[in-house]
C-alpha positions as CSV (number, residue, x, y, z in Angstrom):
1,M,0.0,0.0,0.0
2,S,1.3,3.4,-0.9
3,S,2.6,5.7,1.9
4,R,2.7,8.9,-0.3
5,L,2.1,12.1,1.5
6,A,0.8,15.4,0.3
7,V,2.8,18.5,1.4
8,T,1.2,22.0,1.1
9,A,3.6,24.9,0.5
10,G,1.8,27.3,2.9
11,D,1.8,31.0,2.5
12,P,4.1,31.8,-0.6
13,R,5.3,35.0,1.2
14,G,6.6,33.0,4.2
15,I,9.3,30.4,4.8
16,G,7.2,27.4,3.7
17,P,8.9,27.1,0.3
18,E,12.3,27.4,1.9
19,I,11.8,24.7,4.6
20,I,10.3,22.3,2.2
21,T,13.3,22.7,-0.2
22,K,15.7,22.2,2.7
23,A,13.7,19.2,4.0
24,L,13.7,17.5,0.6
25,A,17.6,17.8,0.7
26,D,17.8,16.1,4.0
27,P,18.9,12.5,3.8
28,R,16.2,11.4,6.4
29,I,13.5,12.5,4.0
30,G,15.1,11.0,0.9
31,G,13.9,13.4,-1.8
32,R,10.3,13.6,-3.0
33,S,9.7,10.1,-4.3
34,D,6.7,9.6,-1.9
35,L,5.7,13.2,-1.6
36,V,3.2,15.4,-3.6
37,V,3.9,19.0,-3.1
38,V,0.8,21.1,-3.5
39,G,1.2,24.9,-4.0
40,A,1.2,27.8,-6.4
41,E,3.4,28.0,-9.5
42,G,6.2,30.4,-8.8
43,C,6.1,30.2,-5.1
44,G,9.7,29.2,-4.8
45,V,9.3,25.4,-4.7
46,E,8.7,23.0,-7.5
47,V,5.0,21.9,-7.1
48,D,3.4,18.7,-8.4
49,E,-0.2,20.1,-8.0
50,S,-0.4,23.7,-9.1
51,I,-3.4,25.7,-7.7
52,G,-2.6,29.0,-9.3
53,E,0.1,31.4,-10.2
54,W,2.1,33.5,-7.7
55,S,4.2,36.6,-8.3
56,E,6.3,38.5,-5.8
57,D,4.1,41.6,-6.1
58,A,0.8,39.7,-5.3
59,S,-1.3,40.8,-2.4
60,A,-1.8,39.1,1.0
61,E,-5.3,38.4,-0.2
62,M,-3.9,36.4,-3.1
63,A,-1.5,34.6,-0.8
64,G,-4.4,33.6,1.5
65,R,-6.5,32.4,-1.5
66,L,-3.6,30.3,-2.8
67,S,-2.9,28.9,0.6
68,G,-6.6,27.9,1.0
69,R,-6.8,26.3,-2.4
70,A,-3.7,24.2,-1.6
71,I,-5.2,22.9,1.6
72,E,-8.5,22.1,-0.2
73,R,-6.6,20.2,-2.9
74,A,-4.4,18.3,-0.5
75,V,-7.5,17.2,1.4
76,E,-9.1,16.0,-1.9
77,L,-6.0,13.9,-2.6
78,A,-6.2,12.4,0.9
79,M,-9.9,11.7,0.8
80,E,-9.7,10.0,-2.6
81,G,-6.8,7.8,-1.4
82,S,-4.1,9.3,-3.7
83,V,-2.0,10.2,-0.5
84,R,-2.0,8.7,2.9
85,G,-1.3,11.8,5.0
86,L,-0.8,15.6,4.8
87,V,2.0,17.7,6.0
88,T,1.3,21.5,6.0
89,A,3.7,24.4,5.8
90,P,2.7,27.5,7.8
91,I,-0.1,29.9,6.7
92,D,-0.9,33.5,7.6
93,K,-4.3,33.4,9.3
94,A,-5.1,37.0,8.4
95,A,-4.3,36.4,4.8
96,L,-6.3,33.3,4.8
97,L,-9.3,35.3,5.9
98,A,-8.6,38.0,3.3
99,G,-8.4,35.3,0.7
100,G,-12.0,34.1,1.5
101,Y,-11.5,31.4,4.0
102,D,-13.1,32.2,7.3
103,F,-11.2,29.9,9.6
104,P,-8.9,30.6,12.6
105,G,-6.4,28.1,11.2
106,H,-5.5,24.7,9.6
107,T,-7.1,22.7,12.4
108,E,-10.6,24.2,12.0
109,M,-10.4,24.2,8.2
110,L,-9.5,20.6,8.1
111,A,-12.3,19.6,10.4
112,E,-14.8,21.5,8.2
113,L,-13.5,19.9,5.0
114,T,-13.6,16.4,6.3
115,G,-16.6,16.7,8.5
116,S,-14.5,15.5,11.6
117,S,-14.5,16.1,15.2
118,V,-10.9,17.0,15.9
119,A,-8.3,17.9,18.6
120,M,-5.2,19.9,18.2
121,M,-2.0,18.3,19.7
122,L,1.6,19.6,19.9
123,A,3.9,16.6,20.4
124,A,7.6,16.7,21.2
125,T,9.3,14.1,19.1
126,H,12.0,13.4,21.7
127,P,11.9,13.2,25.5
128,S,12.3,16.6,27.1
129,T,14.0,15.2,30.3
130,E,16.3,12.2,30.8
131,G,14.2,9.1,31.4
132,G,11.0,10.9,30.7
133,N,8.3,11.0,28.0
134,P,8.0,13.3,25.0
135,L,5.6,16.0,26.1
136,R,2.3,15.9,24.3
137,V,-0.3,18.8,24.9
138,V,-3.8,18.8,23.5
139,L,-6.0,21.9,23.4
140,A,-9.6,21.9,24.7
141,T,-10.1,25.2,23.0
142,T,-8.0,26.5,20.1
143,H,-7.8,29.8,18.4
144,I,-10.2,32.0,20.4
145,A,-9.6,35.1,22.5
146,L,-8.9,34.5,26.2
147,R,-12.0,36.3,27.2
148,D,-14.0,33.7,25.4
149,V,-12.4,30.6,27.0
150,P,-14.7,30.2,30.0
151,A,-17.9,30.2,27.9
152,S,-16.3,27.8,25.3
153,L,-14.9,25.4,27.8
154,T,-17.7,22.9,28.5
155,S,-17.9,19.5,30.0
156,E,-18.9,18.0,26.7
157,K,-16.0,19.5,24.9
158,I,-13.4,18.2,27.5
159,V,-15.0,14.8,27.3
160,S,-14.9,14.8,23.5
161,V,-11.3,16.0,23.4
162,A,-10.3,13.3,25.9
163,A,-11.9,10.6,23.8
164,I,-10.3,11.7,20.6
165,T,-6.9,12.0,22.4
166,R,-7.2,8.5,23.9
167,E,-8.2,6.8,20.6
168,Y,-5.5,8.5,18.5
169,L,-2.7,8.0,21.1
170,T,-3.5,4.3,20.7
171,R,-3.9,4.2,16.9
172,W,-1.3,6.7,15.8
173,F,1.3,6.6,18.6
174,G,1.0,2.9,19.7
175,I,0.2,3.7,23.4
176,G,-2.1,0.9,24.6
177,E,-3.6,2.6,27.7
178,P,-3.0,6.3,27.4
179,R,-2.5,8.2,30.7
180,I,-4.1,11.6,30.2
181,A,-4.2,14.6,32.6
182,L,-6.3,17.7,32.6
183,C,-4.7,21.1,33.2
184,A,-6.5,23.4,35.5
185,L,-8.1,26.6,34.3
186,N,-7.2,28.9,37.3
187,P,-4.0,29.4,39.3
188,H,-3.5,26.6,41.7
189,A,-6.6,24.9,40.4
190,G,-8.6,27.5,42.0
191,D,-7.2,26.9,45.5
192,S,-10.5,25.7,46.9
193,G,-12.3,28.5,45.2
194,R,-10.1,31.3,46.2
195,F,-9.1,32.0,42.6
196,G,-12.2,30.8,40.8
197,T,-14.6,27.9,41.1
198,E,-14.5,26.5,37.6
199,D,-12.0,23.8,38.5
200,E,-14.3,22.4,41.2
201,T,-17.6,22.9,39.4
202,L,-16.6,22.2,35.7
203,M,-13.1,20.7,35.3
204,A,-13.2,18.1,38.0
205,P,-16.5,16.6,37.0
206,A,-15.5,16.6,33.4
207,A,-12.3,14.9,34.2
208,R,-14.3,12.2,36.0
209,R,-16.7,11.7,33.1
210,A,-13.8,11.4,30.7
211,N,-11.9,9.0,33.0
212,I,-8.8,11.2,33.1
213,A,-6.7,12.6,35.9
214,G,-6.9,16.1,37.3
215,P,-7.4,18.9,37.1
216,F,-3.9,19.7,38.1
217,P,-2.2,23.2,38.3
218,A,-0.6,24.4,35.1
219,D,2.7,25.2,36.9
220,T,3.2,21.4,37.7
221,V,1.2,19.2,35.4
222,F,3.5,19.6,32.4
223,V,6.6,18.8,34.4
224,R,4.9,15.7,35.7
225,A,4.1,14.7,32.2
226,M,7.7,15.3,31.0
227,R,8.9,13.0,33.9
228,G,6.8,10.2,32.6
229,E,3.6,10.3,34.7
230,F,1.3,11.2,31.8
231,D,1.2,10.5,28.1
232,A,-0.6,13.7,27.2
233,V,-2.0,16.8,29.0
234,I,-5.2,18.5,27.9
235,A,-4.8,22.3,28.3
236,P,-7.9,24.4,28.7
237,Y,-6.8,27.2,26.4
238,H,-4.2,27.8,23.6
239,D,-1.4,29.7,25.3
240,V,-1.0,27.7,28.5
241,G,-0.5,24.6,26.4
242,M,1.5,26.1,23.7
243,T,3.8,27.9,26.0
244,A,4.6,24.6,27.8
245,I,5.4,22.6,24.7
246,K,7.4,25.3,23.0
247,V,9.6,26.0,26.0
248,A,10.2,22.3,26.3
249,A,10.8,21.4,22.7
250,F,10.6,24.3,20.3
251,G,12.1,23.4,16.9
252,S,11.4,19.7,17.4
253,A,7.8,19.6,18.3
254,V,5.0,18.7,15.8
255,N,1.4,19.8,15.5
256,V,-0.8,16.8,15.0
257,T,-4.6,17.0,14.1
258,L,-6.2,14.1,15.9
259,G,-9.5,12.8,14.7
260,L,-9.0,13.2,11.0
261,P,-9.5,10.3,8.5
262,F,-5.9,10.7,7.7
263,P,-2.8,12.0,9.6
264,R,-2.0,15.6,9.3
265,T,1.2,17.1,10.8
266,S,2.9,20.6,10.6
267,P,5.8,22.4,12.2
268,D,5.6,24.2,15.5
269,H,6.1,27.6,14.1
270,G,4.5,30.2,11.9
271,T,5.2,31.8,8.5
272,A,8.2,33.9,9.7
273,L,7.5,36.6,7.2
274,D,10.3,38.7,8.6
275,I,13.0,36.3,7.5
276,A,11.4,34.9,4.4
277,G,13.8,34.9,1.4
278,C,16.9,35.3,3.6
279,G,17.8,31.6,3.4
280,I,18.2,31.2,7.1
281,A,14.9,29.4,8.1
282,D,15.4,26.3,10.2
283,P,13.7,23.3,8.7
284,S,14.0,21.1,11.8
285,S,10.4,21.1,12.9
286,F,9.2,20.6,9.4
287,I,11.5,17.6,8.9
288,E,10.1,16.2,12.3
289,A,6.6,16.7,10.9
290,L,7.3,14.7,7.8
291,L,9.0,11.9,9.7
292,L,6.1,11.7,12.2
293,C,3.5,11.6,9.6
294,R,5.4,8.7,7.8
295,Q,5.6,6.9,11.2
296,I,1.8,7.3,11.8
297,V,1.0,6.1,8.3
298,A,3.1,3.0,8.9
299,R,1.5,2.4,12.3
300,D,-2.1,2.8,11.1
301,P,-2.2,1.0,7.8
302,S,-6.0,1.0,7.4
303,P,-7.2,4.6,6.8
304,G,-10.9,5.3,7.0
305,D,-13.4,7.9,8.1
306,R,-13.7,6.5,11.7
307,R,-14.8,8.7,14.5
308,P,-13.3,8.4,18.1
309,S,-15.1,5.9,20.1
310,A,-13.0,5.5,23.3
311,G,-14.2,6.9,26.5
312,P,-17.7,8.2,27.5
313,P,-19.6,9.6,24.5
314,P,-20.1,13.3,24.6
315,A,-23.6,14.8,24.6
316,N,-23.0,16.8,21.5
317,R,-20.2,16.1,18.9
318,S,-21.0,19.0,16.7
319,S,-17.7,20.8,15.9
320,G,-19.1,24.3,15.8
321,H,-16.5,25.3,13.3
322,P,-17.0,28.3,11.1
323,S,-17.7,27.8,7.4
324,R,-15.8,29.2,4.5
325,A,-16.5,32.8,3.6
326,R,-18.3,33.2,0.3
């Protein structure tokens, strides 16, 4: 069975084309014999699936439109079985919106395109401490303002994310009985209500429903995971989780979208528009993303549109993701 992967070139103004070119030259990747690069002609990397023309004087709107088209085309290839997985170079979220795609990022767009309930995970590819585990952080809420987190963080969402995490840690990472912890929302997990009651009234009951540990304070739970106590930590909002993983493993961590009918990985950084074209972009995380996607494909040889089933079923599995702007 083919293990071919699709690679999207990302925003043509950013470092995506450069890190793809450098990754293809790395002996661990072995060239592009099993890769289909999807991007715009003229974006700085030779593409196998052209989705339009790019010129240096094009607008951010055009960059976003081409980025969105590349993602759509790569998903088509994956859903029809032409490729087994997807590795995405960074996109600019403001440009994506300007180009007509009303999504906060790749994760939400992929969920909409495939009709999937997903979870966003950043995974270190190597142990962060001697004798410990590679840190894996899964987000209960993703790209939303901090002020919107309390209203968006529901028991159903935590249970759903825990179920997705449990199933895909087993299927894609080979962990038989994943040990999952929940990071608290408030400092010191609320300190018996002194700093908020959400951890007692929402987080703890949700953890029991999901059959996971916690909630544990953010200032200790990630250290415990790195020392081997947990296989993954569910973070209540974006920055508390992303800060932990990037401090522990920036440059070698990989973004993995759990819950899709095919594996999707990406590097742990953005478009780096400020250094694009300078030839100094580090391809390390993108190389790790390619290697991990290959490993997942090899471990899960029977792709299919299967929804997570592990753990208690949530009351409502609707993703609530925005649709594409018309």
